[in-house]
C-alpha positions in Angstrom: 0.0 0.0 0.0 1.9 3.1 -1.2 1.3 6.7 -2.0 2.5 8.6 -5.0 5.9 9.2 -3.4 6.5 5.5 -3.2 6.3 5.5 0.6 3.8 3.2 2.4 0.5 4.8 3.3 0.5 5.8 6.9 -2.3 3.5 8.1 -1.5 1.4 11.1 -2.5 -2.0 10.1 -2.2 -4.6 12.8 -3.8 -2.8 15.7 -4.2 -5.3 18.5 -2.1 -7.9 16.8 0.2 -8.2 19.8 -2.6 -9.3 22.0 -2.4 -12.7 20.4 0.0 -15.0 22.1 0.1 -17.2 19.0 1.2 -14.3 16.8 4.0 -13.4 19.3 5.2 -17.0 18.9 5.0 -16.7 15.1 7.0 -13.5 15.1 9.6 -15.0 17.4 10.1 -17.8 15.0 10.6 -15.4 12.1 13.3 -13.7 14.0 15.2 -16.8 15.1 18.3 -15.7 13.2 18.6 -12.5 15.1 18.6 -14.4 18.4 20.9 -17.1 17.1 23.5 -14.4 16.5 23.1 -12.8 19.9 26.4 -13.0 21.8 26.5 -15.7 24.4 28.8 -14.8 27.3 29.8 -18.5 27.7 31.5 -18.3 24.3 33.7 -15.4 25.5 35.7 -17.4 28.1 39.4 -16.7 27.3 38.6 -13.7 25.1 41.1 -10.8 25.0 43.9 -13.1 26.2 47.2 -11.3 26.6 45.6 -7.9 27.2 44.8 -6.0 30.4 41.2 -7.0 30.0 41.8 -10.8 30.0 40.7 -11.2 33.7 37.2 -10.0 32.7 36.8 -13.1 30.5 37.8 -15.9 32.9 35.3 -18.7 33.5 34.6 -17.3 37.0 34.1 -13.7 35.7 31.7 -14.9 33.0 29.7 -16.9 35.5 29.3 -13.9 37.7 28.0 -11.9 34.7 25.5 -14.7 34.0 24.3 -14.8 37.6 24.0 -11.0 37.6 21.7 -11.1 34.5 19.5 -13.8 35.9 19.1 -12.0 39.2 18.4 -8.7 37.5 15.8 -10.2 35.2 14.1 -11.9 38.1 13.9 -8.5 39.9 12.5 -6.8 36.9 9.8 -9.5 36.3 8.8 -9.4 40.0 8.5 -5.6 39.9 6.4 -5.7 36.7 4.1 -8.4 38.2 3.5 -6.3 41.2 2.3 -3.6 38.8 0.0 -6.1 37.2 2.0 -6.6 34.1 2.6 -10.1 32.8 6.3 -10.6 31.7 7.2 -13.4 29.4 10.7 -14.4 28.5 11.7 -15.4 25.0 12.0 -19.0 26.1 8.3 -18.8 27.0 7.6 -17.6 23.5 7.1 -14.0 24.3 9.2 -10.9 24.6 8.9 -7.2 25.4 7.5 -4.7 22.9 10.8 -2.9 22.6 12.7 -6.1 22.0 10.2 -7.1 19.3 10.9 -3.9 17.4 14.7 -4.0 17.8 14.8 -7.6 16.6 12.8 -6.6 13.5 15.0 -3.6 12.8 18.1 -5.7 13.2 16.7 -8.3 10.8 15.8 -5.7 8.2 19.2 -4.0 8.4 20.9 -7.4 7.8 18.6 -7.8 4.8 19.5 -4.5 3.1 17.4 -1.8 4.8 20.5 0.2 5.6 23.0 -0.5 2.7 26.5 -0.7 4.0 25.5 -1.7 7.6 25.2 -4.9 9.5 23.5 -5.2 12.9 23.8 -7.5 15.9 21.6 -7.7 19.0 23.7 -7.3 22.1 24.0 -9.9 24.9 21.4 -9.8 27.7 24.1 -8.3 30.0 24.8 -5.4 27.7 21.1 -5.0 27.0 20.5 -4.5 30.7 23.2 -1.8 30.6 21.2 0.1 28.1 22.7 -1.0 24.7 20.3 -2.9 22.6 22.1 -3.3 19.3 25.4 -2.6 17.5 25.5 -1.4 14.0 28.7 -1.9 11.9 29.4 0.2 8.9 31.7 -0.6 6.0 35.1 0.5 7.0 34.9 -1.1 10.5 33.0 1.8 12.1 30.5 1.1 14.9 27.6 2.8 16.5 25.3 1.6 19.3 21.6 1.9 19.4 19.2 2.1 22.4 15.6 1.5 21.3 12.9 2.9 23.5 9.3 2.5 22.2 6.8 4.4 24.2 3.6 2.4 24.6 1.5 5.2 26.0 1.6 8.9 25.2 4.2 9.4 27.9 7.6 10.6 26.7 9.3 10.4 30.1 11.3 7.2 29.4 12.7 8.6 26.2 13.5 11.9 27.9 15.3 10.1 30.8 17.4 8.2 28.4 18.3 11.3 26.4 19.3 13.1 29.6 21.4 10.2 30.9 23.1 9.7 27.5 23.9 13.4 27.2 25.2 13.7 30.7 27.5 10.7 30.6 28.1 10.1 26.9 28.6 13.7 25.8 29.3 16.1 28.7 31.5 13.6 30.5 32.6 12.1 27.2 32.4 8.5 28.5 31.9 6.2 25.5 29.9 3.2 26.7 31.5 -0.2 26.7 29.8 -3.3 25.3 31.4 -6.2 27.1 30.4 -9.1 24.9 30.8 -8.2 21.2 31.6 -10.5 18.3 32.4 -8.8 15.1 30.0 -10.1 12.4 32.8 -10.2 9.8 36.0 -11.2 11.7 34.2 -13.0 14.6 36.8 -11.5 16.9 35.4 -11.5 20.5 35.9 -8.9 23.2 34.7 -5.5 24.4 33.9 -2.6 22.3 33.8 1.2 22.9 30.8 2.5 21.0 28.9 5.8 21.0 25.3 5.3 21.8 22.2 6.8 20.2 18.6 6.7 21.4 15.9 5.7 19.0 12.3 6.3 20.0 9.0 5.0 18.5 5.6 3.9 19.5 3.4 0.8 19.9 1.8 1.6 16.6 5.0 1.1 14.7 5.6 -2.2 16.4 2.1 -3.4 15.5 2.5 -2.3 11.8 5.9 -4.0 11.5 4.6 -7.2 13.2 1.6 -7.2 10.8 4.0 -7.0 7.8 6.2 -9.7 9.1 3.4 -12.1 9.7 1.9 -11.5 6.3 5.2 -12.1 4.4 5.6 -8.4 3.5 8.6 -7.5 5.6 10.5 -6.2 2.5 7.9 -3.3 2.4 9.2 -2.0 5.7 12.5 -0.9 4.2 10.8 2.2 2.9 8.5 2.8 5.8 8.7 6.4 7.2 10.0 5.0 10.5 13.3 4.0 8.8 13.9 7.7 7.9 12.8 8.8 11.3 15.4 6.6 12.9 18.1 8.2 10.7 16.8 11.6 11.6 16.9 10.8 15.3 20.5 9.6 15.1 21.5 12.6 13.0 19.9 15.0 15.4 22.0 13.5 18.3 25.1 13.6 16.2 24.7 17.2 15.3 24.1 18.3 18.9 27.1 16.3 20.1 29.4 17.6 17.4 28.3 21.2 18.1 29.1 20.6 21.8 32.5 19.2 21.1 33.3 22.2 18.8 32.3 24.5 21.6 34.8 22.7 23.8 37.6 22.4 21.3 40.1 24.0 23.7 39.6 21.0 26.0 41.8 18.2 24.6 40.0 15.6 26.6 37.1 15.8 24.0 39.4 15.2 21.0 39.0 11.4 20.9 35.2 11.3 21.2 34.9 14.2 18.8 36.8 12.2 16.1 34.6 9.2 16.8 31.4 11.2 16.2 32.8 12.8 13.1 33.5 9.3 11.7 29.9 8.2 12.5 28.6 11.4 10.8 30.4 10.4 7.6 28.8 6.9 7.8 25.3 8.4 8.3 25.8 10.9 5.4 26.6 8.0 3.1 23.6 6.1 4.4 21.4 9.1 3.6 22.5 9.0 0.0 21.9 5.2 -0.2 18.3 5.5 1.0 17.3 8.7 -0.9 16.9 10.4 2.5 16.6 13.9 1.3 13.7 13.2 -1.0 11.8 11.0 1.5 12.1 13.4 4.5 10.8 16.3 2.5 7.6 14.5 1.3 4.3 15.7 2.7 3.5 12.3 4.1 6.8 12.1 6.0 6.4 15.6 7.4 2.9 14.6 8.7 4.3 11.4 10.1 7.1 13.2 11.9 4.8 15.8 13.3 2.8 13.0 15.0 5.8 11.3 16.5 6.1 11.7 20.3 9.7 10.4 20.2 10.7 13.0 17.5 9.0 15.9 19.3 10.6 14.9 22.6 14.0 14.7 21.0 13.6 18.0 19.2 12.6 19.8 22.3 15.5 18.2 24.3 18.1 19.4 21.8 16.6 22.8 21.2 19.0 24.5 23.7 22.0 22.2 23.2 
């Protein structure tokens, strides 16, 4: 279903589709490859041998990380149950709304949605530390993504993530570390310093994407407006950060992170050309779509004074 600009008509097919447990199971099965490639800490025992980080990858250290993840997940599930929310693990054939969307996005990136990029879902440990996915660009450049899909009209969660990421990742220039990363090309295992970007969306996008997946129309999603909105959100964060670093150019402690963000900016600029970004984001339909996005409006307001 497309308009004259070649962009899918903005009608949110699939409303209520996630209420079906059977459909959640069907979606999980379609995304098996994403989870199959998710880093397993047990496979990292002995990683980074001969470096100052090797003690972080002993059998004992890895076991502690696994136990931490299990305890943290149990606390989260218990907290959610107290609020009357049913929490289902992937093994129980269900997963959170945000995880559904990030898995679909990763799958689409690896099938050509972002030419020149590959994507990997992070380990559960790194997910709990706020990094959901790693994107690798041609030329061995990396960027991290944190997906936060608001289910209600409340933008607080996205705002909180933006504030935290700005405070630590930009002002204190502390690039997040992903502990369990396996390069999708070289298969080298270890830790990775990677700038992080917040990507916000809504339950409606998740429903629409799920509908397309379950109806064998996932390829249509590569030109969905949300694809361009994701790029716009990353670009907005890049521009604000680079502006901040330029304003602090006399402080040499910002030199490294400034160079990393400039590298990512060049990757994103190439991506824009590959997906005809300029044409798409200036279409009337995209402008309407953007104006209705809580995530975009929250981000725009946050960076207004940066």
